[in-house]
N, C-alpha and C positions, 0 to 999 in steps of 0.2 A: 503494500500500500504506500500511499504518500505521493508526492509530486516528483517529477523527474529532476535530476541534479541541475542546478543553475537556473531554475525557474523562479525561485523566491529571492527578491532583492530587499534592500533595507527599507524601501518605501512600503513594502507589504507587511512589515513587522510592526506590531504594537509596541509602544514605549515600554522598556524594561521587560520585554517578552523573552529574552534569552538569558537563561540562568548560567551560573559559572560552571555547572556540570556539563553544559552543552558547548562550552568554548574549547578550542583546540588545545592540545597539551602545550603547556608553557604560556598560554595566554591568560589574562586575568590580572589580578592584583588590584589594589585600590589606593589612590592618592588620598592621604589623610590630611596633610597640610603642607603649605609652602610659605617660606619667608625669605626676603631678600634685603640686603643692605643698600641696594640701589634705591634712589629716591623716586624715580619715575613720575615726577610731577609735570603737568602740562604737556608740552610736545617735545621736551628735551630727551636726551638719550637715557636718562636714569642713572648716569654715572656721577660719582661724587666730584668734588673740585679737582682742578688740574694741578694742585700743589704737588711738588716733587719730594719724594723720599729718596735721599742718596744713601744707598746701603753698600758698605765697604767691608768686605771680608767677615761678615757676621750674618746671623739670622735675625729677623725682626718681624713682629706682627705688623700688618698693614691694614688700613681701612678700619671700619667699625665692626665691632662684634655684634652678633645677633643671638637672641635667646628664643627658643620655643619650648613649650611644655609638652612632653611626650603624650600622645593619645592612646598608643597601644604598647603593651609590654614587650611584644615580640615583633615589632616593626623594624624596618631597615631605613637607612638614610642615604640619599644621594646628595652629595655636596659638590657644588660647582664654584670654582675660584677663578676670577678673571682680573687681569691688571694690564696696564699699558707699560711696557718695559723697553728700555734702551740700554744695551750693554755692548759697547763698541770693542772692548778688548777681546782678544782671542785666547786668553789663558784662564785656567780655573774652570769653574762650573757654577751654575745657578739652578735653584729649584723653586717652584711655586707650589705651595701646599696650604695647610691650615692647622690651627690648633683646635682642640675640642675638650670639653669637660662635660661629663655626664653625672647628673645628680650631685653636683658639688665635689666630685672626686678629683683626682689629680689631673693635670693638664696633659693631654696627649699631643705629640707633634707628628704630623704627617707631611713629609716633604718629598713627593714623588714625581712632580711634573717638571721634567728637565727643560730649561730655557736655553735656546740657542743664542749665539752672538749675533748682534745686528746693530749697526750704527744708527739706524732709524728706530724710532719707537714702534713697537709692534704689540698688538693686543694678543695676549696669550690667555687661553681658557683651558682649564683642566678639570676633570671630574673624578670623584672618589666615591666608592661605596663603603658604607659603614654598617655593620650588623651588631653593634654593641647592644646587648639586652638591657632591660631596666624595668622600672615600674611606671604605671600610668601616672602622669603628673610630674615626673622627673624633669628638671630643667636641663636642657641641652644647649650649651653655649659654644659657638664656633666663631672663628676669626681667621681671615686670610693671613698667610705668612709667606715671606720671601727669604731665601738663603742665598747669599753671594759668597762663594769660596775663594775669591780673588781679591787682591789689594787694589781695587779700582772702585770708582763710584758707579754703581748701576742706578739708573733713574727709574723709579717705580712710581706710577701715578694711577689714579682712578681705580683703586682696588675695590672689587665687590665680591661678596660671597652670597650664595643661595643655598638653602637647605630645604630638602623635600623629605617628608616622612611618608613612607608608603608601606602597605601591607603586601608582602610577596604572594 
């Protein structure tokens, strides 16, 4: 019984008619909440000011921190970090990452997005998955971070961080 394959399209389905049991393997999940440090007011780009952070042979937190309160104890987080970076020298290395603290615990450093040398400022964006478990209502605090491993001034501007809590 039933209709031939390919005959039913989205216009024929009632709203919320497909249950998670009928989704393809690997499909599904649910976005629980999203927060960004970008301002997104009016018609601007949503990036913070153009003020330069010169980072020389150290790691430093950049941009504003953001806090969300966990909605689900077994949710995951997708963290996106973006910054406008200029690093003209060709020695050493640099990483774009983030700091996090879950439920007031110790601060974790994640520095995995390698940044290439470029005399011009280039916007870099990196994403990280985080599956730290916790309790409903726990405060999750994140902030962008940049690490320069060379004795030169890297220009880091307009840092933003986004965090999305989702149910896998």
